[in-house]
C-alpha positions in Angstrom: 17.5 9.0 -16.8 19.4 10.9 -14.4 22.9 10.5 -14.0 25.4 8.0 -11.8 25.3 11.2 -9.1 21.5 11.0 -8.9 21.5 7.3 -8.8 23.4 7.3 -6.2 21.5 10.1 -4.3 18.3 7.8 -4.5 21.0 4.9 -3.5 22.0 6.7 -0.3 18.4 7.7 0.6 17.1 4.1 0.4 19.8 3.1 2.1 19.1 6.0 4.8 15.5 4.8 4.9 16.8 1.2 6.0 19.0 2.2 8.7 16.0 4.7 9.7 13.8 1.5 9.4 16.1 -0.7 11.4 16.3 1.9 14.0 12.8 2.4 14.6 12.4 -1.4 14.6 14.2 -1.6 18.1 11.9 0.8 19.5 9.9 -1.8 21.9 6.2 -0.2 21.7 6.5 -0.2 17.9 7.4 -4.0 17.3 5.1 -5.3 20.5 1.9 -3.7 18.6 3.1 -5.3 15.7 2.9 -8.7 17.0 -0.2 -7.7 18.7 -1.6 -7.7 15.3 -0.1 -10.7 13.6 -0.6 -12.5 16.8 -3.7 -14.7 15.7 -2.0 -15.6 12.7 0.7 -16.9 14.3 -1.2 -18.8 17.0 -3.2 -20.7 14.4 -0.5 -21.3 12.3 1.1 -23.3 15.8 -2.0 -24.8 16.5 -4.2 -22.4 18.1 -3.9 -20.2 21.1 -1.4 -19.7 23.3 1.9 -19.2 21.5 1.9 -15.5 21.4 -0.3 -14.6 23.8 -0.5 -13.2 27.5 2.5 -11.9 28.4 4.9 -13.3 25.7 3.0 -10.9 23.9 6.1 -8.7 25.3 9.0 -11.0 25.4 11.5 -9.4 22.8 12.9 -12.5 21.6 9.3 -13.3 20.3 9.4 -10.1 18.8 12.6 -10.9 17.0 11.5 -14.1 15.7 8.6 -12.4 14.3 10.5 -10.1 12.3 13.2 -12.4 11.4 10.2 -14.8 10.1 8.8 -11.6 8.3 12.2 -10.3 6.1 12.3 -14.3 4.7 9.1 -13.6 3.1 9.1 -11.7 -0.5 7.6 -8.1 -0.7 4.9 -9.0 -2.9 3.7 -12.6 -2.3 1.7 -14.7 -5.3 -1.9 -15.0 -5.2 -3.8 -16.8 -2.9 -7.7 -17.9 -2.8 -9.2 -16.6 0.4 -8.8 -20.3 1.7 -5.5 -19.8 3.1 -6.3 -16.6 4.8 -9.4 -18.6 7.0 -7.0 -21.4 7.9 -4.3 -18.6 9.4 -7.5 -17.5 11.1 -9.4 -21.4 12.0 -9.1 -21.0 15.8 -10.7 -18.0 15.9 -14.4 -17.9 15.1 -15.0 -14.2 14.1 -12.4 -14.2 11.8 -13.1 -17.5 10.1 -17.0 -16.1 9.9 -15.3 -12.5 8.7 -13.2 -14.9 6.0 -16.6 -16.3 4.5 -18.6 -13.8 4.1 -15.6 -11.7 2.3 -15.6 -14.6 0.0 -18.9 -13.9 -1.3 -17.3 -10.5 -2.7 -13.7 -11.5 -2.9 -11.7 -14.2 -4.5 -8.1 -13.8 -3.6 -5.3 -11.7 -1.4 -1.8 -10.8 -2.7 0.2 -11.2 0.5 2.6 -8.0 1.0 6.0 -7.7 3.8 5.1 -6.7 7.2 7.4 -4.0 7.1 5.7 -0.9 7.8 5.6 0.0 3.9 3.0 -2.6 3.1 0.4 0.0 2.1 2.1 2.0 -0.4 3.7 -1.1 -1.2 0.2 -2.9 -2.0 -1.0 -0.2 -4.1 2.0 0.4 -5.9 1.5 -3.4 -7.3 -2.1 -3.2 -7.6 -2.3 -0.2 -9.8 0.2 -1.6 -11.8 -1.1 -5.2 -11.9 -4.4 -3.4 -12.6 -2.7 -1.4 -15.9 -1.2 -4.6 -16.8 -4.5 -7.0 -16.5 -6.9 -4.5 -18.5 -4.7 -3.7 -20.7 -5.4 -0.1 -20.0 -2.8 1.9 -22.5 -5.2 5.2 -22.1 -5.2 4.7 -18.3 -1.4 4.2 -18.4 -0.9 7.5 -20.6 -3.1 9.2 -17.7 -0.6 7.6 -14.9 2.0 9.2 -16.4 0.6 12.9 -16.9 0.1 12.1 -13.4 3.4 11.3 -12.5 4.3 14.6 -13.9 1.6 16.5 -11.5 3.1 14.6 -8.8 6.8 16.2 -9.9 5.5 19.5 -10.0 4.0 18.8 -6.4 7.3 17.3 -4.9 9.6 20.3 -6.5 6.5 23.0 -4.7 7.2 21.2 -1.2 11.0 21.6 -1.5 11.6 17.9 -2.4 15.3 18.0 -4.3 14.7 16.3 -7.6 18.1 14.7 -7.3 16.8 12.3 -4.3 13.3 11.2 -6.7 14.0 11.7 -10.4 15.7 8.5 -10.4 12.4 6.9 -8.9 10.2 9.2 -10.7 12.1 7.7 -14.4 11.6 4.1 -13.5 8.1 4.0 -12.1 7.5 5.7 -15.6 9.3 3.0 -17.2 7.8 0.2 -15.6 4.5 2.1 -17.0 5.6 2.2 -20.5 6.3 -1.5 -20.3 3.2 -2.1 -19.4 1.9 0.1 -22.2 4.0 -1.9 -25.0 2.7 -5.3 -23.3 5.0 -8.7 -23.3 4.7 -9.3 -27.3 7.6 -7.0 -27.5 10.7 -9.0 -25.8 13.0 -7.0 -24.2 10.8 -3.6 -24.1 7.4 -5.0 -23.0 6.4 -6.5 -19.5 4.0 -9.1 -18.5 3.0 -10.4 -15.1 6.2 -12.2 -14.6 8.2 -9.2 -14.6 6.0 -6.9 -12.8 6.4 -9.4 -9.6 10.1 -9.6 -10.2 10.5 -5.9 -10.2 8.7 -5.9 -6.8 10.7 -8.5 -5.7 13.7 -6.8 -6.0 14.9 -5.3 -3.2 16.4 -1.8 -4.5 13.7 -1.5 -7.6 10.9 -2.2 -4.5 11.9 0.1 -2.4 13.0 2.7 -4.7 9.0 2.8 -5.9 7.7 3.0 -2.0 10.0 6.1 -1.3 8.8 7.6 -4.3 4.9 7.2 -3.1 6.2 8.0 0.3 7.5 11.5 -1.2 4.1 12.1 -3.2 1.9 11.1 -0.4 3.7 14.0 1.2 3.9 16.5 -1.1 0.2 15.4 -1.9 -0.3 16.8 2.0 1.8 19.9 1.9 0.2 21.7 -1.2 -3.2 21.2 1.0 -2.2 21.9 4.5 -5.8 23.6 5.0 -7.7 20.6 4.1 -5.2 17.9 5.9 -4.2 19.8 8.5 -7.4 18.8 10.7 -7.1 15.1 9.8 -3.2 15.2 11.0 -4.1 16.9 14.2 -6.6 14.3 14.9 -3.3 11.6 14.3 -0.7 12.9 15.6 -1.3 16.3 17.1 1.1 18.2 15.4 1.6 20.3 12.7 1.1 19.1 8.5 5.4 19.7 8.0 6.1 17.6 10.7 3.6 14.6 10.4 5.5 14.6 6.9 8.9 14.5 8.1 8.2 12.0 10.7 5.2 9.6 9.6 5.0 10.0 6.1 8.5 10.5 4.3 10.9 7.6 6.5 10.4 4.5 5.4 8.7 2.0 7.8 6.8 4.0 9.3 2.9 3.0 9.4 0.4 4.7 7.1 -3.4 5.3 8.1 -6.6 7.2 6.4 -4.8 10.2 6.0 -1.3 8.6 4.2 -4.5 6.4 1.9 -6.7 10.1 1.1 -3.6 12.0 0.2 -2.2 9.5 -2.8 -5.3 8.4 -3.4 -5.9 12.1 -4.4 -2.1 12.2 -5.9 -2.2 9.6 -8.2 -6.5 10.1 -8.9 -6.9 6.1 -8.1 -9.9 4.7 -5.6 -8.5 3.0 -2.7 -11.2 0.5 -1.3 -9.6 -1.0 1.5 -11.9 -4.0 4.0 -11.4 -3.9 7.1 -10.5 -7.6 9.0 -10.6 -7.7 12.6 -12.1 -9.6 15.6 -14.7 -6.5 16.0 -18.6 -7.7 15.8 -20.3 -4.8 14.8 -24.1 -4.9 16.7 -27.1 -4.7 15.7 -26.1 -5.0 12.1 -27.6 -8.0 10.2 -25.4 -10.2 12.9 -28.3 -11.0 15.8 -27.1 -11.4 19.0 -24.1 -12.2 18.1 -23.4 -8.7 16.1 -22.7 -8.6 12.1 -19.8 -10.9 10.5 -20.0 -8.4 7.7 -15.9 -6.4 7.2 -16.1 -3.0 7.6 -15.1 -1.0 4.1 -14.0 2.5 3.5 -13.5 3.7 -0.5 -11.2 6.4 -0.3 -12.1 8.6 -3.6 -10.0 11.2 -5.5 -10.5 14.5 -4.8 -11.5 17.0 -7.7 -8.6 19.5 -6.0 -5.4 16.8 -6.0 -2.4 16.8 -8.3 -4.3 13.7 -10.5 -7.3 14.9 -11.2 -5.5 18.5 -12.0 -3.3 16.9 -14.3 -6.7 15.0 -16.1 -8.5 18.6 -15.9 -5.4 19.7 -18.2 -5.4 17.0 -20.8 -9.1 17.5 -21.2 -9.5 14.0 -19.6 -13.6 14.4 -18.4 -13.9 10.8 -16.7 -14.5 8.4 -19.4 -13.1 4.9 -18.4 -10.6 3.0 -20.5 -11.1 0.9 -23.4 -11.8 -1.9 -21.9 -15.0 -1.3 -20.3 -13.9 -1.9 -16.8 -13.5 1.5 -15.7 -10.8 3.8 -14.0 -7.8 1.8 -12.4 -8.5 1.1 -9.1 -7.3 -0.7 -5.7 -8.3 -2.7 -3.3 -6.7 -3.7 0.0 -7.0 -5.9 3.3 -6.5 -4.2 5.9 -6.2 -6.1 9.6 -4.7 -4.5 12.3 -1.4 -2.8 11.7 -1.1 -4.3 8.0 -2.2 -4.1 4.2 -2.5 -6.7 1.8 -4.3 -6.5 -2.1 -7.5 -8.0 -2.7 -9.2 -9.0 -5.2 -13.0 -8.5 -6.3 -14.4 -11.4 -7.8 -14.8 -9.5 -11.3 -10.8 -9.6 -11.5 -10.1 -12.3 -8.6 
């Protein structure tokens, strides 16, 4: 572990990120979009459409209320059934139909605080929970090697090790604790330990900060690959995109972030999209399909994780439990990610 000076540097970086997030929250356009993303759930909880509808979406008082309520929630919640999600959207037939369809494949969700960091927080928790549940010692070692490769990527991208090494050591320590297991008091980790870590303000946000840096470094290391996608979403160059939209805390994530983090960690990420759109002509009759769109991000052979695996002679075999390699499943609603659980592991 680095000395107290590096710890102070990381704490300052996290504090700076929090200040930046607070400033960004004051931007009306950003918060209005977030409120629109949660409007349906807010309406449902209040008894039906109308509470957050129409011109009231632009009422900054209501926006502040939503943000204050969101800040009261834990960074990572308890596991819930899909029935709880259905209750949120009980006034919206399209959402209810899609959730019912989703229930054939998924058995639960875990809510993550909607603060602009939900993608990174959900991915990190989902990955570590997979390692814990599957007692996947070999995959824990693979992930530790991947973190070393990501460290090299970050240094190559110009990140000062003093800024990220404490967060890196902390995440590696969490993985090592999973390897030890809960049977060793004071050294191992169980489900409650993992959840407590991700509900801790400092620990949880340091993990998010680290994954943002890892994602930025992966994009910058493979600029020729990512540049066309960056132009498509931000109309800017790779370095500017990373500095403005990847590294700062509370910046929302899209497919570029997802693919880059998937590549860096060598972990497939499956995203199920829950929205109000009905895909016409796909098994839904005149009203359209009630199936949720699914997108699966697969790791590239050029990513940091795959390079680390190749160097270690890992040719792609699964973990010893027979459940394959680690994977993360997310539920996406406009502007927000939660963790979802396929029925195999729900």
